[in-house]
MDTraj code that builds the backbone (N, CA, C; nanometers):
import mdtraj as md
import numpy as np

residues = "MET ILE LYS MET GLU ASN HIS LEU GLY THR ILE GLU ILE SER GLN GLU TYR PHE ALA ASN LEU VAL GLY HIS ALA ALA SER GLU CYS PHE GLY VAL ALA GLY MET VAL ILE SER THR ALA SER GLN GLY LEU ARG SER VAL VAL PHE ARG LYS GLU THR GLN ASP LYS GLY VAL LYS VAL LYS ILE TYR GLY ASP LYS LEU VAL ILE ASP LEU HIS ILE MET VAL THR TYR GLY VAL ASN ILE ALA ALA ILE VAL LYS SER ILE VAL HIS LYS VAL ARG TYR THR VAL GLU GLU ALA THR GLY LEU GLN VAL ALA LYS VAL ASN VAL TYR VAL ASP GLY MET HIS SER GLY GLU".split()
xyz = np.array([
    [4.3799, 0.3665, -10.2259],
    [4.2762, 0.3342, -10.1923],
    [4.4319, 0.2599, -10.0970],
    [4.4149, 0.2742, -9.9761],
    [4.4512, 0.1809, -9.8779],
    [4.3844, 0.0726, -9.8091],
    [4.3914, -0.0439, -9.8444],
    [4.2941, -0.1527, -9.8064],
    [4.4361, -0.2342, -9.7333],
    [4.3115, -0.2789, -9.6189],
    [4.4131, -0.3523, -9.4616],
    [4.2866, -0.4283, -9.4299],
    [4.3885, -0.5010, -9.3904],
    [4.2607, -0.6411, -9.3184],
    [4.3472, -0.6944, -9.2171],
    [4.2320, -0.6863, -9.1004],
    [4.1916, -0.7418, -8.9179],
    [4.0769, -0.9152, -8.9309],
    [4.1476, -0.8672, -8.7711],
    [3.9917, -1.0483, -8.8191],
    [3.8753, -0.9542, -8.8059],
    [3.7892, -0.8675, -8.8733],
    [3.6927, -0.8250, -8.7971],
    [3.6660, -0.8140, -8.9838],
    [3.6885, -0.7994, -9.0643],
    [3.6662, -0.7642, -9.2106],
    [3.8141, -0.6611, -9.3015],
    [3.7755, -0.6534, -9.3949],
    [3.8761, -0.5336, -9.4775],
    [3.8652, -0.3603, -9.4222],
    [3.9589, -0.2849, -9.4256],
    [3.9121, -0.1666, -9.3684],
    [4.0377, -0.1086, -9.5254],
    [3.8822, -0.0151, -9.6070],
    [3.9257, 0.0727, -9.7105],
    [3.8961, 0.2147, -9.6790],
    [4.0136, 0.2505, -9.7323],
    [3.9528, 0.4404, -9.7246],
    [4.0717, 0.4963, -9.8481],
    [3.9888, 0.5169, -9.8712],
    [4.0584, 0.6419, -10.0209],
    [4.1410, 0.7446, -10.0359],
    [4.2933, 0.7133, -10.1726],
    [4.3333, 0.7969, -10.0734],
    [4.3266, 0.9421, -10.0756],
    [4.2488, 1.0138, -10.1630],
    [4.2522, 1.1614, -10.1271],
    [4.2336, 1.1924, -9.9723],
    [4.1245, 1.1186, -9.8914],
    [4.0666, 1.0909, -9.7816],
    [4.1645, 1.1207, -9.7005],
    [4.2683, 1.0121, -9.6878],
    [4.4347, 0.9862, -9.5931],
    [4.4982, 1.1002, -9.6773],
    [4.5344, 1.1200, -9.7320],
    [4.6125, 1.2438, -9.8091],
    [4.5408, 1.3567, -9.6898],
    [4.3785, 1.3894, -9.6922],
    [4.3659, 1.5340, -9.7186],
    [4.3991, 1.5521, -9.5143],
    [4.3402, 1.3426, -9.4646],
    [4.3318, 1.4363, -9.3623],
    [4.5613, 1.5008, -9.2746],
    [4.6230, 1.4069, -9.3450],
    [4.7279, 1.4198, -9.2797],
    [4.7852, 1.5154, -9.3389],
    [4.8141, 1.5640, -9.4402],
    [4.7870, 1.7019, -9.4610],
    [4.7753, 1.8625, -9.4585],
    [4.5853, 1.8408, -9.3803],
    [4.5747, 1.9150, -9.2608],
    [4.6112, 1.9102, -9.1745],
    [4.6187, 1.7883, -9.0828],
    [4.6933, 1.7621, -8.9975],
    [4.8515, 1.8124, -8.9610],
    [4.9636, 1.8136, -9.1014],
    [5.1188, 1.8461, -9.0844],
    [5.1046, 2.0323, -9.0888],
    [5.0128, 2.0325, -9.1971],
    [4.9765, 2.2101, -9.2233],
    [4.9554, 2.2778, -9.1209],
    [4.8852, 2.2925, -9.0143],
    [4.7903, 2.3125, -8.9060],
    [4.9320, 2.3374, -8.8478],
    [5.0340, 2.2296, -8.7884],
    [5.1474, 2.2872, -8.7066],
    [5.2109, 2.4321, -8.7545],
    [5.3129, 2.5026, -8.6793],
    [5.3918, 2.5963, -8.5952],
    [5.4275, 2.5586, -8.6809],
    [5.4507, 2.7025, -8.7943],
    [5.6108, 2.7099, -8.8025],
    [5.6300, 2.6067, -8.9899],
    [5.4866, 2.5042, -9.0097],
    [5.5436, 2.5279, -9.1678],
    [5.4431, 2.6238, -9.2508],
    [5.5177, 2.6707, -9.4194],
    [5.4819, 2.7567, -9.4676],
    [5.3562, 2.6314, -9.5927],
    [5.3900, 2.4874, -9.6151],
    [5.3263, 2.4635, -9.6866],
    [5.4018, 2.2984, -9.6909],
    [5.2842, 2.2423, -9.7929],
    [5.3776, 2.1266, -9.8085],
    [5.4082, 2.1117, -9.9225],
    [5.5241, 1.9491, -9.9166],
    [5.6365, 2.0071, -10.1265],
    [5.5852, 1.8902, -10.2044],
    [5.5960, 1.9297, -10.3672],
    [5.5349, 1.8115, -10.3944],
    [5.6921, 1.6842, -10.4089],
    [5.6393, 1.6116, -10.3734],
    [5.7756, 1.4813, -10.3147],
    [5.7588, 1.3625, -10.4242],
    [5.6800, 1.3412, -10.5107],
    [5.6513, 1.2397, -10.6354],
    [5.6960, 1.2997, -10.7585],
    [5.7489, 1.2273, -10.8835],
    [5.6876, 1.3207, -11.0616],
    [5.5506, 1.2864, -10.9986],
    [5.4996, 1.1908, -10.9998],
    [5.3378, 1.1912, -11.0349],
    [5.2920, 1.3406, -10.9531],
    [5.3250, 1.3887, -10.8772],
    [5.2069, 1.4300, -10.7810],
    [5.2722, 1.5992, -10.9280],
    [5.4042, 1.6083, -10.9181],
    [5.4691, 1.6919, -11.0112],
    [5.3766, 1.6917, -11.1589],
    [5.3269, 1.5969, -11.1723],
    [5.2380, 1.6209, -11.3154],
    [5.1376, 1.6882, -11.3118],
    [5.0693, 1.5445, -11.2200],
    [4.8757, 1.6078, -11.2101],
    [4.8768, 1.8128, -11.2374],
    [5.0325, 1.8389, -11.1344],
    [4.9876, 1.9117, -11.1360],
    [5.0215, 2.0621, -11.2421],
    [5.1176, 2.0065, -11.2766],
    [5.1135, 2.0227, -11.4330],
    [5.0143, 2.0133, -11.5562],
    [4.9528, 1.8974, -11.5591],
    [4.8468, 1.8923, -11.6155],
    [4.7192, 1.9811, -11.6453],
    [4.7234, 1.9721, -11.4163],
    [4.5869, 2.0328, -11.4121],
    [4.5885, 2.1444, -11.3412],
    [4.6941, 2.1684, -11.4159],
    [4.7501, 2.3125, -11.3101],
    [4.6502, 2.4141, -11.1683],
    [4.6551, 2.3106, -11.0647],
    [4.6304, 2.3352, -10.9781],
    [4.6707, 2.2626, -10.8593],
    [4.6481, 2.2308, -10.7332],
    [4.7392, 2.1665, -10.6307],
    [4.6891, 2.0997, -10.6317],
    [4.7385, 1.9252, -10.6139],
    [4.6861, 1.7939, -10.6557],
    [4.6676, 1.8020, -10.4426],
    [4.5132, 1.6744, -10.4384],
    [4.5058, 1.6473, -10.2736],
    [4.6237, 1.6056, -10.1707],
    [4.7375, 1.4718, -10.2679],
    [4.8399, 1.4186, -10.2046],
    [4.9551, 1.4516, -10.2031],
    [4.9598, 1.6516, -10.2004],
    [5.0358, 1.7002, -10.2363],
    [5.1388, 1.6142, -10.1171],
    [5.2868, 1.6613, -10.1500],
    [5.3687, 1.6165, -10.0161],
    [5.3510, 1.4867, -9.9309],
    [5.2324, 1.4244, -9.9568],
    [5.1882, 1.2382, -9.8890],
    [5.2320, 1.1738, -9.9948],
    [5.3620, 1.1197, -9.8787],
    [5.2708, 0.9209, -9.9423],
    [5.2770, 0.7971, -9.8237],
    [5.1670, 0.6991, -9.8360],
    [5.1593, 0.5925, -9.7119],
    [5.2115, 0.5049, -9.7829],
    [5.2409, 0.4105, -9.7206],
    [5.3238, 0.2635, -9.7998],
    [5.2487, 0.2018, -9.6031],
    [5.2134, 0.0871, -9.6773],
    [5.1763, -0.0486, -9.5169],
    [5.3303, -0.1422, -9.5634],
    [5.2968, -0.1823, -9.4020],
    [5.4163, -0.2912, -9.3882],
    [5.3565, -0.3221, -9.2573],
    [5.2844, -0.4658, -9.3152],
    [5.1766, -0.5614, -9.1997],
    [5.0590, -0.4782, -9.1900],
    [5.0370, -0.4448, -9.0491],
    [4.9582, -0.4155, -9.0130],
    [4.9785, -0.2783, -9.0119],
    [5.0531, -0.2187, -9.0378],
    [5.1010, -0.0354, -8.9346],
    [5.0938, 0.0046, -9.0927],
    [5.1392, 0.1589, -9.0953],
    [5.1564, 0.3122, -9.1747],
    [5.1975, 0.3292, -9.1714],
    [5.3285, 0.2781, -9.2625],
    [5.4486, 0.4414, -9.2168],
    [5.4686, 0.5555, -9.3731],
    [5.3933, 0.7025, -9.3003],
    [5.3706, 0.8292, -9.3930],
    [5.5032, 0.8399, -9.3998],
    [5.5322, 0.9574, -9.5718],
    [5.6126, 1.0095, -9.5461],
    [5.5655, 1.2341, -9.5952],
    [5.6464, 1.2428, -9.5367],
    [5.5781, 1.4003, -9.5347],
    [5.6596, 1.4714, -9.5756],
    [5.6728, 1.5815, -9.6697],
    [5.7641, 1.7229, -9.7604],
    [5.6684, 1.7832, -9.7475],
    [5.7382, 1.8718, -9.6618],
    [5.6983, 1.9957, -9.6113],
    [5.8193, 2.1054, -9.6544],
    [5.7473, 2.2674, -9.6054],
    [5.7794, 2.3871, -9.5849],
    [5.7871, 2.4058, -9.4787],
    [5.9334, 2.4631, -9.4963],
    [5.8998, 2.5516, -9.3439],
    [5.8980, 2.6534, -9.3494],
    [5.8559, 2.7745, -9.1968],
    [5.9309, 2.9358, -9.1825],
    [6.0281, 2.9582, -9.1676],
    [6.1484, 3.0577, -9.2662],
    [6.2793, 3.0193, -9.2019],
    [6.2855, 3.1063, -9.0808],
    [6.3570, 3.0534, -8.9719],
    [6.3762, 3.1493, -8.9148],
    [6.3575, 3.0754, -8.7499],
    [6.2307, 2.9380, -8.7117],
    [6.1832, 2.8559, -8.6518],
    [6.2884, 2.7240, -8.6298],
    [6.2880, 2.6770, -8.5243],
    [6.3578, 2.5880, -8.4246],
    [6.2847, 2.4311, -8.5507],
    [6.3633, 2.3879, -8.6752],
    [6.3117, 2.2450, -8.7264],
    [6.2760, 2.1535, -8.6941],
    [6.3952, 2.1236, -8.5414],
    [6.3532, 1.9756, -8.4991],
    [6.2161, 1.9934, -8.4372],
    [6.2050, 2.0594, -8.3906],
    [6.0757, 2.1063, -8.3062],
    [5.8880, 2.1153, -8.3693],
    [5.9938, 2.1285, -8.4729],
    [5.8222, 2.1355, -8.5715],
    [5.8114, 2.0319, -8.6182],
    [5.9443, 1.9429, -8.6657],
    [5.9251, 1.8346, -8.7006],
    [5.8457, 1.7346, -8.5667],
    [5.9423, 1.7229, -8.4815],
    [5.8370, 1.6726, -8.3347],
    [5.6701, 1.6780, -8.3645],
    [5.6985, 1.8410, -8.3150],
    [5.5286, 1.8568, -8.3542],
    [5.4472, 1.7711, -8.5061],
    [5.4818, 1.7791, -8.6411],
    [5.4332, 1.6811, -8.6811],
    [5.4405, 1.5438, -8.6591],
    [5.5232, 1.4981, -8.6391],
    [5.4999, 1.3543, -8.5942],
    [5.4281, 1.2870, -8.5261],
    [5.3795, 1.3949, -8.3164],
    [5.3125, 1.3397, -8.2834],
    [5.2143, 1.3897, -8.2771],
    [5.1725, 1.5292, -8.3844],
    [5.0208, 1.5283, -8.4313],
    [4.9484, 1.4314, -8.5351],
    [5.0180, 1.4129, -8.6233],
    [4.9898, 1.3032, -8.7830],
    [4.9546, 1.1624, -8.7269],
    [5.0031, 1.1370, -8.6305],
    [5.0032, 1.0404, -8.5729],
    [4.9107, 0.9736, -8.4683],
    [4.9068, 1.0539, -8.3793],
    [4.7385, 1.1009, -8.2949],
    [4.6299, 1.0998, -8.4114],
    [4.6294, 1.2221, -8.4858],
    [4.5407, 1.2460, -8.6013],
    [4.5502, 1.1733, -8.6922],
    [4.6014, 1.0222, -8.7622],
    [4.5558, 0.9049, -8.8404],
    [4.4830, 0.7849, -8.7231],
    [4.5885, 0.7737, -8.6200],
    [4.4712, 0.7084, -8.4987],
    [4.3981, 0.7253, -8.4863],
    [4.3294, 0.8462, -8.4171],
    [4.2145, 0.8506, -8.3700],
    [4.1368, 0.8715, -8.5372],
    [4.1151, 0.8605, -8.6340],
    [4.0323, 0.8838, -8.7379],
    [3.9933, 0.7897, -8.7384],
    [4.1509, 0.7090, -8.8503],
    [4.1476, 0.5596, -8.9225],
    [4.0782, 0.4566, -8.7774],
    [4.1753, 0.4557, -8.6735],
    [4.2349, 0.3526, -8.5558],
    [4.2939, 0.2943, -8.5856],
    [4.3263, 0.2836, -8.7402],
    [4.4717, 0.2677, -8.7417],
    [4.6395, 0.2609, -8.6873],
    [4.7372, 0.1247, -8.7658],
    [4.8307, 0.2482, -8.6557],
    [4.9286, 0.2482, -8.7134],
    [5.0266, 0.3831, -8.6792],
    [5.1301, 0.4609, -8.7764],
    [5.2350, 0.3933, -8.6603],
    [5.3198, 0.2962, -8.7974],
    [5.4510, 0.2730, -8.7442],
    [5.5478, 0.3851, -8.7725],
    [5.5579, 0.4894, -8.8925],
    [5.6425, 0.5518, -8.9026],
    [5.5548, 0.6836, -8.9062],
    [5.6332, 0.7976, -8.8636],
    [5.6318, 0.9037, -8.9609],
    [5.6790, 0.9994, -9.0376],
    [5.8321, 1.0027, -9.1562],
    [5.8510, 1.0453, -9.1798],
    [5.9002, 1.2228, -9.2651],
    [5.9508, 1.2595, -9.2181],
    [5.9027, 1.4142, -9.2445],
    [6.0657, 1.4433, -9.2945],
    [6.0220, 1.5481, -9.4472],
    [6.1798, 1.5938, -9.5129],
    [6.1118, 1.7015, -9.5190],
    [6.2425, 1.7584, -9.4592],
    [6.1847, 1.9836, -9.4473],
    [6.2659, 2.0106, -9.6798],
    [6.1841, 2.0020, -9.7298],
    [6.2513, 2.0229, -9.8638],
    [6.2268, 2.2163, -9.8488],
    [6.2634, 2.2470, -9.7752],
    [6.2733, 2.4286, -9.8166],
    [6.2513, 2.4932, -9.7518],
    [6.2869, 2.5699, -9.7251],
    [6.1992, 2.7039, -9.6524],
    [6.1674, 2.8194, -9.7255],
    [6.0511, 2.8991, -9.6274],
    [5.9936, 3.0295, -9.6802],
    [6.0587, 3.1731, -9.5990],
    [6.1097, 3.2400, -9.6966],
    [6.0605, 3.3534, -9.5797],
    [6.0185, 3.4267, -9.5061],
    [5.8868, 3.3869, -9.5755],
    [5.7934, 3.4766, -9.5210],
    [5.7282, 3.6329, -9.5682],
    [5.8291, 3.6321, -9.6817],
    [5.7413, 3.7376, -9.7688],
    [5.7040, 3.7532, -9.8645],
])
top = md.Topology()
chain = top.add_chain()
for i, resn in enumerate(residues, 1):
    res = top.add_residue(resn, chain, resSeq=i)
    for name in ("N", "CA", "C"):
        top.add_atom(name, md.element.get_by_symbol(name[0]), res)
traj = md.Trajectory(xyz[None], top)
């Protein structure tokens, strides 16, 4: 649960909703082959439940009143990685700020692998 307080009250957003929102925004970007498991708990859940986890490749931290989002992705072979990352950062920041009203301080994108497309 992501919980933030402001002068109007408390904002609570479920982790599942937030992970789906961020993961979907990142996956829609050109050149992204998929999300990659980023934490041991995500890996353990995927083994135990034998299915994809909702928050695969997404980690959110709160610093003050702003969010820091870490994304672990796999890219398609032969595409410009710098352009993909820039596109993801802009799209995720815009999507999160428009959907939730919360400010994003930083979006960190980690390219953990490359998919050949075959």
